[in-house]
mmCIF file of the N, C-alpha and C atoms, coordinates in Angstrom:
data_MODEL
# 
_entry.id   MODEL 
# 
loop_
_atom_site.group_PDB 
_atom_site.id 
_atom_site.type_symbol 
_atom_site.label_atom_id 
_atom_site.label_alt_id 
_atom_site.label_comp_id 
_atom_site.label_asym_id 
_atom_site.label_entity_id 
_atom_site.label_seq_id 
_atom_site.pdbx_PDB_ins_code 
_atom_site.Cartn_x 
_atom_site.Cartn_y 
_atom_site.Cartn_z 
_atom_site.occupancy 
_atom_site.B_iso_or_equiv 
_atom_site.pdbx_formal_charge 
_atom_site.auth_seq_id 
_atom_site.auth_comp_id 
_atom_site.auth_asym_id 
_atom_site.auth_atom_id 
_atom_site.pdbx_PDB_model_num 
ATOM 1   N N  . MET A 1 1  ? 0.871   -1.007 0.073   1.00 0.00 ? 1  MET A N  1 
ATOM 2   C CA . MET A 1 1  ? -0.142  0.053  0.160   1.00 0.00 ? 1  MET A CA 1 
ATOM 3   C C  . MET A 1 1  ? 0.976   1.204  -0.068  1.00 0.00 ? 1  MET A C  1 
ATOM 4   N N  . ASP A 1 2  ? 0.662   2.119  -0.736  1.00 0.00 ? 2  ASP A N  1 
ATOM 5   C CA . ASP A 1 2  ? 1.309   3.560  -0.955  1.00 0.00 ? 2  ASP A CA 1 
ATOM 6   C C  . ASP A 1 2  ? 0.961   4.309  0.271   1.00 0.00 ? 2  ASP A C  1 
ATOM 7   N N  . GLU A 1 3  ? 2.129   4.888  0.729   1.00 0.00 ? 3  GLU A N  1 
ATOM 8   C CA . GLU A 1 3  ? 2.020   6.003  1.660   1.00 0.00 ? 3  GLU A CA 1 
ATOM 9   C C  . GLU A 1 3  ? 1.612   7.046  1.248   1.00 0.00 ? 3  GLU A C  1 
ATOM 10  N N  . MET A 1 4  ? 0.582   7.715  1.918   1.00 0.00 ? 4  MET A N  1 
ATOM 11  C CA . MET A 1 4  ? -0.006  9.371  1.450   1.00 0.00 ? 4  MET A CA 1 
ATOM 12  C C  . MET A 1 4  ? 0.927   10.067 2.213   1.00 0.00 ? 4  MET A C  1 
ATOM 13  N N  . THR A 1 5  ? 1.294   11.369 1.482   1.00 0.00 ? 5  THR A N  1 
ATOM 14  C CA . THR A 1 5  ? 2.043   12.418 2.243   1.00 0.00 ? 5  THR A CA 1 
ATOM 15  C C  . THR A 1 5  ? 0.845   13.662 2.123   1.00 0.00 ? 5  THR A C  1 
ATOM 16  N N  . PHE A 1 6  ? 0.987   14.109 3.351   1.00 0.00 ? 6  PHE A N  1 
ATOM 17  C CA . PHE A 1 6  ? 0.109   15.637 3.267   1.00 0.00 ? 6  PHE A CA 1 
ATOM 18  C C  . PHE A 1 6  ? 0.955   16.569 3.612   1.00 0.00 ? 6  PHE A C  1 
ATOM 19  N N  . THR A 1 7  ? 0.409   17.646 2.647   1.00 0.00 ? 7  THR A N  1 
ATOM 20  C CA . THR A 1 7  ? 1.324   19.047 2.991   1.00 0.00 ? 7  THR A CA 1 
ATOM 21  C C  . THR A 1 7  ? 0.522   19.753 3.990   1.00 0.00 ? 7  THR A C  1 
ATOM 22  N N  . PRO A 1 8  ? 1.236   20.355 4.952   1.00 0.00 ? 8  PRO A N  1 
ATOM 23  C CA . PRO A 1 8  ? 0.436   21.026 6.079   1.00 0.00 ? 8  PRO A CA 1 
ATOM 24  C C  . PRO A 1 8  ? 0.094   22.289 5.540   1.00 0.00 ? 8  PRO A C  1 
ATOM 25  N N  . LEU A 1 9  ? -1.106  22.662 5.565   1.00 0.00 ? 9  LEU A N  1 
ATOM 26  C CA . LEU A 1 9  ? -1.881  24.068 4.960   1.00 0.00 ? 9  LEU A CA 1 
ATOM 27  C C  . LEU A 1 9  ? -1.192  25.140 5.841   1.00 0.00 ? 9  LEU A C  1 
ATOM 28  N N  . GLY A 1 10 ? -0.985  24.919 7.098   1.00 0.00 ? 10 GLY A N  1 
ATOM 29  C CA . GLY A 1 10 ? -0.947  25.919 7.969   1.00 0.00 ? 10 GLY A CA 1 
ATOM 30  C C  . GLY A 1 10 ? -2.212  26.465 8.723   1.00 0.00 ? 10 GLY A C  1 
ATOM 31  N N  . PRO A 1 11 ? -2.045  27.151 9.696   1.00 0.00 ? 11 PRO A N  1 
ATOM 32  C CA . PRO A 1 11 ? -3.440  27.977 10.409  1.00 0.00 ? 11 PRO A CA 1 
ATOM 33  C C  . PRO A 1 11 ? -3.972  28.998 9.441   1.00 0.00 ? 11 PRO A C  1 
ATOM 34  N N  . GLU A 1 12 ? -5.094  29.054 9.257   1.00 0.00 ? 12 GLU A N  1 
ATOM 35  C CA . GLU A 1 12 ? -5.665  30.131 8.325   1.00 0.00 ? 12 GLU A CA 1 
ATOM 36  C C  . GLU A 1 12 ? -5.671  31.211 9.151   1.00 0.00 ? 12 GLU A C  1 
ATOM 37  N N  . LEU A 1 13 ? -5.703  31.283 10.777  1.00 0.00 ? 13 LEU A N  1 
ATOM 38  C CA . LEU A 1 13 ? -5.554  32.240 11.544  1.00 0.00 ? 13 LEU A CA 1 
ATOM 39  C C  . LEU A 1 13 ? -4.019  32.346 12.354  1.00 0.00 ? 13 LEU A C  1 
ATOM 40  N N  . LEU A 1 14 ? -3.481  33.617 12.273  1.00 0.00 ? 14 LEU A N  1 
ATOM 41  C CA . LEU A 1 14 ? -2.128  33.406 12.890  1.00 0.00 ? 14 LEU A CA 1 
ATOM 42  C C  . LEU A 1 14 ? -2.244  34.215 14.127  1.00 0.00 ? 14 LEU A C  1 
ATOM 43  N N  . SER A 1 15 ? -1.299  33.962 15.187  1.00 0.00 ? 15 SER A N  1 
ATOM 44  C CA . SER A 1 15 ? -1.071  34.400 16.475  1.00 0.00 ? 15 SER A CA 1 
ATOM 45  C C  . SER A 1 15 ? -0.133  35.765 16.080  1.00 0.00 ? 15 SER A C  1 
ATOM 46  N N  . THR A 1 16 ? -0.040  36.723 16.923  1.00 0.00 ? 16 THR A N  1 
ATOM 47  C CA . THR A 1 16 ? 0.747   37.882 16.819  1.00 0.00 ? 16 THR A CA 1 
ATOM 48  C C  . THR A 1 16 ? 2.212   37.228 16.870  1.00 0.00 ? 16 THR A C  1 
ATOM 49  N N  . LYS A 1 17 ? 2.523   36.538 17.532  1.00 0.00 ? 17 LYS A N  1 
ATOM 50  C CA . LYS A 1 17 ? 3.822   35.616 17.713  1.00 0.00 ? 17 LYS A CA 1 
ATOM 51  C C  . LYS A 1 17 ? 4.161   35.257 16.119  1.00 0.00 ? 17 LYS A C  1 
ATOM 52  N N  . LYS A 1 18 ? 3.344   34.311 15.877  1.00 0.00 ? 18 LYS A N  1 
ATOM 53  C CA . LYS A 1 18 ? 3.683   33.551 14.475  1.00 0.00 ? 18 LYS A CA 1 
ATOM 54  C C  . LYS A 1 18 ? 3.700   34.763 13.309  1.00 0.00 ? 18 LYS A C  1 
ATOM 55  N N  . LEU A 1 19 ? 3.025   35.655 13.130  1.00 0.00 ? 19 LEU A N  1 
ATOM 56  C CA . LEU A 1 19 ? 2.763   36.552 12.359  1.00 0.00 ? 19 LEU A CA 1 
ATOM 57  C C  . LEU A 1 19 ? 4.399   37.297 12.360  1.00 0.00 ? 19 LEU A C  1 
ATOM 58  N N  . ALA A 1 20 ? 4.695   37.784 13.708  1.00 0.00 ? 20 ALA A N  1 
ATOM 59  C CA . ALA A 1 20 ? 6.178   38.482 13.831  1.00 0.00 ? 20 ALA A CA 1 
ATOM 60  C C  . ALA A 1 20 ? 7.248   37.597 13.312  1.00 0.00 ? 20 ALA A C  1 
ATOM 61  N N  . LEU A 1 21 ? 7.094   36.399 13.651  1.00 0.00 ? 21 LEU A N  1 
ATOM 62  C CA . LEU A 1 21 ? 8.085   35.211 12.894  1.00 0.00 ? 21 LEU A CA 1 
ATOM 63  C C  . LEU A 1 21 ? 8.176   35.446 11.286  1.00 0.00 ? 21 LEU A C  1 
ATOM 64  N N  . ILE A 1 22 ? 6.972   35.630 10.752  1.00 0.00 ? 22 ILE A N  1 
ATOM 65  C CA . ILE A 1 22 ? 6.861   35.477 9.220   1.00 0.00 ? 22 ILE A CA 1 
ATOM 66  C C  . ILE A 1 22 ? 7.656   37.021 8.838   1.00 0.00 ? 22 ILE A C  1 
ATOM 67  N N  . LEU A 1 23 ? 6.981   38.037 9.626   1.00 0.00 ? 23 LEU A N  1 
ATOM 68  C CA . LEU A 1 23 ? 7.465   39.194 9.312   1.00 0.00 ? 23 LEU A CA 1 
ATOM 69  C C  . LEU A 1 23 ? 9.102   39.605 9.809   1.00 0.00 ? 23 LEU A C  1 
ATOM 70  N N  . ASP A 1 24 ? 9.469   38.787 10.407  1.00 0.00 ? 24 ASP A N  1 
ATOM 71  C CA . ASP A 1 24 ? 10.876  38.985 10.947  1.00 0.00 ? 24 ASP A CA 1 
ATOM 72  C C  . ASP A 1 24 ? 10.938  40.320 11.605  1.00 0.00 ? 24 ASP A C  1 
ATOM 73  N N  . CYS A 1 25 ? 10.199  40.275 12.666  1.00 0.00 ? 25 CYS A N  1 
ATOM 74  C CA . CYS A 1 25 ? 10.099  41.561 13.675  1.00 0.00 ? 25 CYS A CA 1 
ATOM 75  C C  . CYS A 1 25 ? 9.675   40.797 14.883  1.00 0.00 ? 25 CYS A C  1 
ATOM 76  N N  . SER A 1 26 ? 9.646   41.905 15.977  1.00 0.00 ? 26 SER A N  1 
ATOM 77  C CA . SER A 1 26 ? 9.056   41.163 17.033  1.00 0.00 ? 26 SER A CA 1 
ATOM 78  C C  . SER A 1 26 ? 7.819   41.427 17.432  1.00 0.00 ? 26 SER A C  1 
ATOM 79  N N  . PRO A 1 27 ? 7.130   40.404 18.402  1.00 0.00 ? 27 PRO A N  1 
ATOM 80  C CA . PRO A 1 27 ? 5.612   40.476 18.778  1.00 0.00 ? 27 PRO A CA 1 
ATOM 81  C C  . PRO A 1 27 ? 5.360   42.033 19.026  1.00 0.00 ? 27 PRO A C  1 
ATOM 82  N N  . LYS A 1 28 ? 5.910   42.494 19.921  1.00 0.00 ? 28 LYS A N  1 
ATOM 83  C CA . LYS A 1 28 ? 5.861   43.811 20.486  1.00 0.00 ? 28 LYS A CA 1 
ATOM 84  C C  . LYS A 1 28 ? 5.856   44.831 19.018  1.00 0.00 ? 28 LYS A C  1 
ATOM 85  N N  . THR A 1 29 ? 6.417   44.950 17.994  1.00 0.00 ? 29 THR A N  1 
ATOM 86  C CA . THR A 1 29 ? 6.255   45.705 16.890  1.00 0.00 ? 29 THR A CA 1 
ATOM 87  C C  . THR A 1 29 ? 4.927   45.334 16.477  1.00 0.00 ? 29 THR A C  1 
ATOM 88  N N  . VAL A 1 30 ? 4.402   44.342 16.160  1.00 0.00 ? 30 VAL A N  1 
ATOM 89  C CA . VAL A 1 30 ? 3.132   43.961 15.393  1.00 0.00 ? 30 VAL A CA 1 
ATOM 90  C C  . VAL A 1 30 ? 1.882   44.612 16.254  1.00 0.00 ? 30 VAL A C  1 
ATOM 91  N N  . GLN A 1 31 ? 2.263   44.634 17.884  1.00 0.00 ? 31 GLN A N  1 
ATOM 92  C CA . GLN A 1 31 ? 1.462   45.201 18.873  1.00 0.00 ? 31 GLN A CA 1 
ATOM 93  C C  . GLN A 1 31 ? 1.309   46.783 18.875  1.00 0.00 ? 31 GLN A C  1 
ATOM 94  N N  . ASP A 1 32 ? 2.425   47.180 18.619  1.00 0.00 ? 32 ASP A N  1 
ATOM 95  C CA . ASP A 1 32 ? 2.561   48.528 18.414  1.00 0.00 ? 32 ASP A CA 1 
ATOM 96  C C  . ASP A 1 32 ? 1.908   49.141 17.245  1.00 0.00 ? 32 ASP A C  1 
ATOM 97  N N  . TRP A 1 33 ? 1.933   48.308 15.848  1.00 0.00 ? 33 TRP A N  1 
ATOM 98  C CA . TRP A 1 33 ? 1.294   48.518 14.614  1.00 0.00 ? 33 TRP A CA 1 
ATOM 99  C C  . TRP A 1 33 ? -0.108  48.857 15.381  1.00 0.00 ? 33 TRP A C  1 
ATOM 100 N N  . LEU A 1 34 ? -0.991  47.895 15.910  1.00 0.00 ? 34 LEU A N  1 
ATOM 101 C CA . LEU A 1 34 ? -2.167  47.806 16.419  1.00 0.00 ? 34 LEU A CA 1 
ATOM 102 C C  . LEU A 1 34 ? -2.461  48.808 17.186  1.00 0.00 ? 34 LEU A C  1 
ATOM 103 N N  . TYR A 1 35 ? -1.505  49.039 18.353  1.00 0.00 ? 35 TYR A N  1 
ATOM 104 C CA . TYR A 1 35 ? -2.049  50.124 19.255  1.00 0.00 ? 35 TYR A CA 1 
ATOM 105 C C  . TYR A 1 35 ? -1.872  51.612 18.499  1.00 0.00 ? 35 TYR A C  1 
ATOM 106 N N  . LYS A 1 36 ? -0.943  51.834 17.649  1.00 0.00 ? 36 LYS A N  1 
ATOM 107 C CA . LYS A 1 36 ? -0.897  52.898 16.815  1.00 0.00 ? 36 LYS A CA 1 
ATOM 108 C C  . LYS A 1 36 ? -2.201  53.452 16.048  1.00 0.00 ? 36 LYS A C  1 
ATOM 109 N N  . ASP A 1 37 ? -2.672  52.198 15.582  1.00 0.00 ? 37 ASP A N  1 
ATOM 110 C CA . ASP A 1 37 ? -3.966  52.647 14.752  1.00 0.00 ? 37 ASP A CA 1 
ATOM 111 C C  . ASP A 1 37 ? -5.179  52.791 15.731  1.00 0.00 ? 37 ASP A C  1 
ATOM 112 N N  . ARG A 1 38 ? -5.050  52.146 16.748  1.00 0.00 ? 38 ARG A N  1 
ATOM 113 C CA . ARG A 1 38 ? -6.438  52.444 17.653  1.00 0.00 ? 38 ARG A CA 1 
ATOM 114 C C  . ARG A 1 38 ? -6.071  53.706 18.090  1.00 0.00 ? 38 ARG A C  1 
ATOM 115 N N  . LYS A 1 39 ? -4.957  54.489 18.345  1.00 0.00 ? 39 LYS A N  1 
ATOM 116 C CA . LYS A 1 39 ? -5.086  55.832 18.777  1.00 0.00 ? 39 LYS A CA 1 
ATOM 117 C C  . LYS A 1 39 ? -5.374  56.791 17.811  1.00 0.00 ? 39 LYS A C  1 
ATOM 118 N N  . ASN A 1 40 ? -4.690  56.451 16.625  1.00 0.00 ? 40 ASN A N  1 
ATOM 119 C CA . ASN A 1 40 ? -4.834  57.405 15.552  1.00 0.00 ? 40 ASN A CA 1 
ATOM 120 C C  . ASN A 1 40 ? -5.132  56.457 14.166  1.00 0.00 ? 40 ASN A C  1 
ATOM 121 N N  . PRO A 1 41 ? -6.677  56.404 14.101  1.00 0.00 ? 41 PRO A N  1 
ATOM 122 C CA . PRO A 1 41 ? -6.749  55.576 13.235  1.00 0.00 ? 41 PRO A CA 1 
ATOM 123 C C  . PRO A 1 41 ? -6.566  56.158 11.747  1.00 0.00 ? 41 PRO A C  1 
ATOM 124 N N  . SER A 1 42 ? -6.017  55.154 10.918  1.00 0.00 ? 42 SER A N  1 
ATOM 125 C CA . SER A 1 42 ? -5.367  55.671 9.485   1.00 0.00 ? 42 SER A CA 1 
ATOM 126 C C  . SER A 1 42 ? -6.644  54.709 8.494   1.00 0.00 ? 42 SER A C  1 
ATOM 127 N N  . ALA A 1 43 ? -6.479  55.179 7.182   1.00 0.00 ? 43 ALA A N  1 
ATOM 128 C CA . ALA A 1 43 ? -7.203  54.807 6.233   1.00 0.00 ? 43 ALA A CA 1 
ATOM 129 C C  . ALA A 1 43 ? -7.183  53.187 5.768   1.00 0.00 ? 43 ALA A C  1 
ATOM 130 N N  . ASP A 1 44 ? -5.914  52.809 6.211   1.00 0.00 ? 44 ASP A N  1 
ATOM 131 C CA . ASP A 1 44 ? -5.388  51.441 5.957   1.00 0.00 ? 44 ASP A CA 1 
ATOM 132 C C  . ASP A 1 44 ? -4.818  50.667 7.103   1.00 0.00 ? 44 ASP A C  1 
ATOM 133 N N  . PRO A 1 45 ? -5.711  50.435 8.202   1.00 0.00 ? 45 PRO A N  1 
ATOM 134 C CA . PRO A 1 45 ? -4.973  49.748 9.426   1.00 0.00 ? 45 PRO A CA 1 
ATOM 135 C C  . PRO A 1 45 ? -4.428  48.143 9.112   1.00 0.00 ? 45 PRO A C  1 
ATOM 136 N N  . LEU A 1 46 ? -3.511  47.734 9.926   1.00 0.00 ? 46 LEU A N  1 
ATOM 137 C CA . LEU A 1 46 ? -3.354  46.434 9.807   1.00 0.00 ? 46 LEU A CA 1 
ATOM 138 C C  . LEU A 1 46 ? -4.409  45.430 10.231  1.00 0.00 ? 46 LEU A C  1 
ATOM 139 N N  . PRO A 1 47 ? -4.914  44.374 9.184   1.00 0.00 ? 47 PRO A N  1 
ATOM 140 C CA . PRO A 1 47 ? -6.418  43.853 9.317   1.00 0.00 ? 47 PRO A CA 1 
ATOM 141 C C  . PRO A 1 47 ? -6.012  42.357 10.322  1.00 0.00 ? 47 PRO A C  1 
ATOM 142 N N  . TYR A 1 48 ? -7.074  42.683 11.275  1.00 0.00 ? 48 TYR A N  1 
ATOM 143 C CA . TYR A 1 48 ? -6.906  41.532 12.538  1.00 0.00 ? 48 TYR A CA 1 
ATOM 144 C C  . TYR A 1 48 ? -8.153  41.295 12.706  1.00 0.00 ? 48 TYR A C  1 
ATOM 145 N N  . TYR A 1 49 ? -8.367  40.220 13.565  1.00 0.00 ? 49 TYR A N  1 
ATOM 146 C CA . TYR A 1 49 ? -9.382  39.555 14.204  1.00 0.00 ? 49 TYR A CA 1 
ATOM 147 C C  . TYR A 1 49 ? -9.480  39.426 15.719  1.00 0.00 ? 49 TYR A C  1 
ATOM 148 N N  . ARG A 1 50 ? -10.673 39.687 16.434  1.00 0.00 ? 50 ARG A N  1 
ATOM 149 C CA . ARG A 1 50 ? -10.450 39.233 17.744  1.00 0.00 ? 50 ARG A CA 1 
ATOM 150 C C  . ARG A 1 50 ? -11.343 38.064 17.837  1.00 0.00 ? 50 ARG A C  1 
ATOM 151 N N  . VAL A 1 51 ? -10.857 36.998 18.389  1.00 0.00 ? 51 VAL A N  1 
ATOM 152 C CA . VAL A 1 51 ? -11.310 35.796 18.473  1.00 0.00 ? 51 VAL A CA 1 
ATOM 153 C C  . VAL A 1 51 ? -11.434 35.491 20.090  1.00 0.00 ? 51 VAL A C  1 
ATOM 154 N N  . GLN A 1 52 ? -12.589 35.767 20.707  1.00 0.00 ? 52 GLN A N  1 
ATOM 155 C CA . GLN A 1 52 ? -12.662 35.391 22.045  1.00 0.00 ? 52 GLN A CA 1 
ATOM 156 C C  . GLN A 1 52 ? -11.636 35.823 22.765  1.00 0.00 ? 52 GLN A C  1 
ATOM 157 N N  . GLY A 1 53 ? -11.198 37.132 22.619  1.00 0.00 ? 53 GLY A N  1 
ATOM 158 C CA . GLY A 1 53 ? -10.390 37.940 23.431  1.00 0.00 ? 53 GLY A CA 1 
ATOM 159 C C  . GLY A 1 53 ? -8.809  37.734 22.657  1.00 0.00 ? 53 GLY A C  1 
ATOM 160 N N  . LEU A 1 54 ? -8.603  37.169 21.760  1.00 0.00 ? 54 LEU A N  1 
ATOM 161 C CA . LEU A 1 54 ? -7.328  36.842 21.250  1.00 0.00 ? 54 LEU A CA 1 
ATOM 162 C C  . LEU A 1 54 ? -7.344  37.366 19.826  1.00 0.00 ? 54 LEU A C  1 
ATOM 163 N N  . VAL A 1 55 ? -6.031  38.200 19.525  1.00 0.00 ? 55 VAL A N  1 
ATOM 164 C CA . VAL A 1 55 ? -5.794  38.770 18.284  1.00 0.00 ? 55 VAL A CA 1 
ATOM 165 C C  . VAL A 1 55 ? -5.371  37.897 17.283  1.00 0.00 ? 55 VAL A C  1 
ATOM 166 N N  . ARG A 1 56 ? -5.756  37.714 16.272  1.00 0.00 ? 56 ARG A N  1 
ATOM 167 C CA . ARG A 1 56 ? -5.480  36.587 14.960  1.00 0.00 ? 56 ARG A CA 1 
ATOM 168 C C  . ARG A 1 56 ? -5.542  37.539 13.696  1.00 0.00 ? 56 ARG A C  1 
ATOM 169 N N  . PHE A 1 57 ? -4.675  37.010 12.936  1.00 0.00 ? 57 PHE A N  1 
ATOM 170 C CA . PHE A 1 57 ? -4.470  37.646 11.529  1.00 0.00 ? 57 PHE A CA 1 
ATOM 171 C C  . PHE A 1 57 ? -4.370  36.624 10.476  1.00 0.00 ? 57 PHE A C  1 
ATOM 172 N N  . LYS A 1 58 ? -5.088  37.008 9.168   1.00 0.00 ? 58 LYS A N  1 
ATOM 173 C CA . LYS A 1 58 ? -5.108  35.899 8.195   1.00 0.00 ? 58 LYS A CA 1 
ATOM 174 C C  . LYS A 1 58 ? -4.195  36.482 7.340   1.00 0.00 ? 58 LYS A C  1 
ATOM 175 N N  . LEU A 1 59 ? -3.047  35.518 7.011   1.00 0.00 ? 59 LEU A N  1 
ATOM 176 C CA . LEU A 1 59 ? -1.810  35.707 6.338   1.00 0.00 ? 59 LEU A CA 1 
ATOM 177 C C  . LEU A 1 59 ? -1.941  36.591 4.927   1.00 0.00 ? 59 LEU A C  1 
ATOM 178 N N  . ARG A 1 60 ? -3.119  36.083 4.237   1.00 0.00 ? 60 ARG A N  1 
ATOM 179 C CA . ARG A 1 60 ? -3.083  36.657 2.932   1.00 0.00 ? 60 ARG A CA 1 
ATOM 180 C C  . ARG A 1 60 ? -3.707  38.323 2.907   1.00 0.00 ? 60 ARG A C  1 
ATOM 181 N N  . GLU A 1 61 ? -4.170  38.421 4.027   1.00 0.00 ? 61 GLU A N  1 
ATOM 182 C CA . GLU A 1 61 ? -4.725  40.213 4.457   1.00 0.00 ? 61 GLU A CA 1 
ATOM 183 C C  . GLU A 1 61 ? -3.403  40.875 4.758   1.00 0.00 ? 61 GLU A C  1 
ATOM 184 N N  . VAL A 1 62 ? -2.596  40.312 5.594   1.00 0.00 ? 62 VAL A N  1 
ATOM 185 C CA . VAL A 1 62 ? -1.493  40.989 6.130   1.00 0.00 ? 62 VAL A CA 1 
ATOM 186 C C  . VAL A 1 62 ? -0.522  40.906 4.609   1.00 0.00 ? 62 VAL A C  1 
ATOM 187 N N  . GLN A 1 63 ? -0.312  39.860 3.916   1.00 0.00 ? 63 GLN A N  1 
ATOM 188 C CA . GLN A 1 63 ? 0.517   40.182 2.535   1.00 0.00 ? 63 GLN A CA 1 
ATOM 189 C C  . GLN A 1 63 ? -0.051  41.327 1.877   1.00 0.00 ? 63 GLN A C  1 
ATOM 190 N N  . ALA A 1 64 ? -1.045  41.522 1.872   1.00 0.00 ? 64 ALA A N  1 
ATOM 191 C CA . ALA A 1 64 ? -1.741  42.537 0.700   1.00 0.00 ? 64 ALA A CA 1 
ATOM 192 C C  . ALA A 1 64 ? -1.479  43.885 1.471   1.00 0.00 ? 64 ALA A C  1 
ATOM 193 N N  . TRP A 1 65 ? -1.740  44.074 2.750   1.00 0.00 ? 65 TRP A N  1 
ATOM 194 C CA . TRP A 1 65 ? -1.240  45.035 3.686   1.00 0.00 ? 65 TRP A CA 1 
ATOM 195 C C  . TRP A 1 65 ? 0.129   45.527 3.522   1.00 0.00 ? 65 TRP A C  1 
ATOM 196 N N  . VAL A 1 66 ? 1.180   44.593 3.535   1.00 0.00 ? 66 VAL A N  1 
ATOM 197 C CA . VAL A 1 66 ? 2.265   44.983 3.611   1.00 0.00 ? 66 VAL A CA 1 
ATOM 198 C C  . VAL A 1 66 ? 2.813   45.264 1.769   1.00 0.00 ? 66 VAL A C  1 
ATOM 199 N N  . GLU A 1 67 ? 2.168   44.689 0.959   1.00 0.00 ? 67 GLU A N  1 
ATOM 200 C CA . GLU A 1 67 ? 2.305   45.128 -0.508  1.00 0.00 ? 67 GLU A CA 1 
ATOM 201 C C  . GLU A 1 67 ? 2.003   46.274 -0.801  1.00 0.00 ? 67 GLU A C  1 
ATOM 202 N N  . ARG A 1 68 ? 0.836   46.934 -0.160  1.00 0.00 ? 68 ARG A N  1 
ATOM 203 C CA . ARG A 1 68 ? 0.429   48.416 -0.245  1.00 0.00 ? 68 ARG A CA 1 
ATOM 204 C C  . ARG A 1 68 ? 1.424   49.277 0.224   1.00 0.00 ? 68 ARG A C  1 
ATOM 205 N N  . ARG A 1 69 ? 2.428   48.746 1.148   1.00 0.00 ? 69 ARG A N  1 
ATOM 206 C CA . ARG A 1 69 ? 3.316   49.848 1.713   1.00 0.00 ? 69 ARG A CA 1 
ATOM 207 C C  . ARG A 1 69 ? 4.689   49.906 0.846   1.00 0.00 ? 69 ARG A C  1 
ATOM 208 N N  . ARG A 1 70 ? 4.803   48.976 -0.467  1.00 0.00 ? 70 ARG A N  1 
ATOM 209 C CA . ARG A 1 70 ? 5.889   48.931 -1.179  1.00 0.00 ? 70 ARG A CA 1 
ATOM 210 C C  . ARG A 1 70 ? 6.147   50.366 -1.418  1.00 0.00 ? 70 ARG A C  1 
ATOM 211 N N  . VAL A 1 71 ? 7.471   50.594 -1.392  1.00 0.00 ? 71 VAL A N  1 
ATOM 212 C CA . VAL A 1 71 ? 7.989   51.776 -1.767  1.00 0.00 ? 71 VAL A CA 1 
ATOM 213 C C  . VAL A 1 71 ? 8.475   51.807 -3.376  1.00 0.00 ? 71 VAL A C  1 
ATOM 214 N N  . ARG A 1 72 ? 8.036   52.616 -4.253  1.00 0.00 ? 72 ARG A N  1 
ATOM 215 C CA . ARG A 1 72 ? 8.194   52.550 -5.205  1.00 0.00 ? 72 ARG A CA 1 
ATOM 216 C C  . ARG A 1 72 ? 9.105   53.635 -5.820  1.00 0.00 ? 72 ARG A C  1 
ATOM 217 N N  . VAL A 1 73 ? 10.244  53.312 -6.310  1.00 0.00 ? 73 VAL A N  1 
ATOM 218 C CA . VAL A 1 73 ? 11.466  54.132 -6.555  1.00 0.00 ? 73 VAL A CA 1 
ATOM 219 C C  . VAL A 1 73 ? 10.945  54.974 -7.937  1.00 0.00 ? 73 VAL A C  1 
ATOM 220 N N  . SER A 1 74 ? 10.923  56.156 -7.855  1.00 0.00 ? 74 SER A N  1 
ATOM 221 C CA . SER A 1 74 ? 11.076  57.019 -9.157  1.00 0.00 ? 74 SER A CA 1 
ATOM 222 C C  . SER A 1 74 ? 12.231  57.027 -9.744  1.00 0.00 ? 74 SER A C  1 
ATOM 223 N N  . SER A 1 75 ? 12.129  57.236 -11.246 1.00 0.00 ? 75 SER A N  1 
ATOM 224 C CA . SER A 1 75 ? 13.522  57.307 -12.186 1.00 0.00 ? 75 SER A CA 1 
ATOM 225 C C  . SER A 1 75 ? 13.240  58.671 -12.575 1.00 0.00 ? 75 SER A C  1 
ATOM 226 N N  . VAL A 1 76 ? 14.065  59.350 -11.419 1.00 0.00 ? 76 VAL A N  1 
ATOM 227 C CA . VAL A 1 76 ? 14.319  60.938 -11.796 1.00 0.00 ? 76 VAL A CA 1 
ATOM 228 C C  . VAL A 1 76 ? 15.558  61.236 -12.493 1.00 0.00 ? 76 VAL A C  1 
ATOM 229 N N  . GLY A 1 77 ? 15.914  60.520 -13.550 1.00 0.00 ? 77 GLY A N  1 
ATOM 230 C CA . GLY A 1 77 ? 17.425  61.096 -14.348 1.00 0.00 ? 77 GLY A CA 1 
ATOM 231 C C  . GLY A 1 77 ? 18.311  60.191 -13.824 1.00 0.00 ? 77 GLY A C  1 
ATOM 232 N N  . ASN A 1 78 ? 19.559  60.321 -14.233 1.00 0.00 ? 78 ASN A N  1 
ATOM 233 C CA . ASN A 1 78 ? 20.648  59.286 -13.561 1.00 0.00 ? 78 ASN A CA 1 
ATOM 234 C C  . ASN A 1 78 ? 21.538  60.498 -12.775 1.00 0.00 ? 78 ASN A C  1 
ATOM 235 N N  . LEU A 1 79 ? 21.941  60.134 -11.755 1.00 0.00 ? 79 LEU A N  1 
ATOM 236 C CA . LEU A 1 79 ? 22.784  61.003 -11.108 1.00 0.00 ? 79 LEU A CA 1 
ATOM 237 C C  . LEU A 1 79 ? 24.208  60.870 -11.391 1.00 0.00 ? 79 LEU A C  1 
# 
């Protein structure tokens, strides 16, 4: 009988700690982003969910949020 191999899909919702690992920052940095937006709401806050008091993130939504912060370099002549 052949063995079946399963590829882990990963959790749909990520904790602050797991998101920080993915973004290569500290969990405190992620918490600071959330706190900053609660104090001064922006038009494009870091998307998150509250699940029974826990903060959780959807990776694809955070990836889109990060992509919207991409710095575009203008080509203003050669120096």
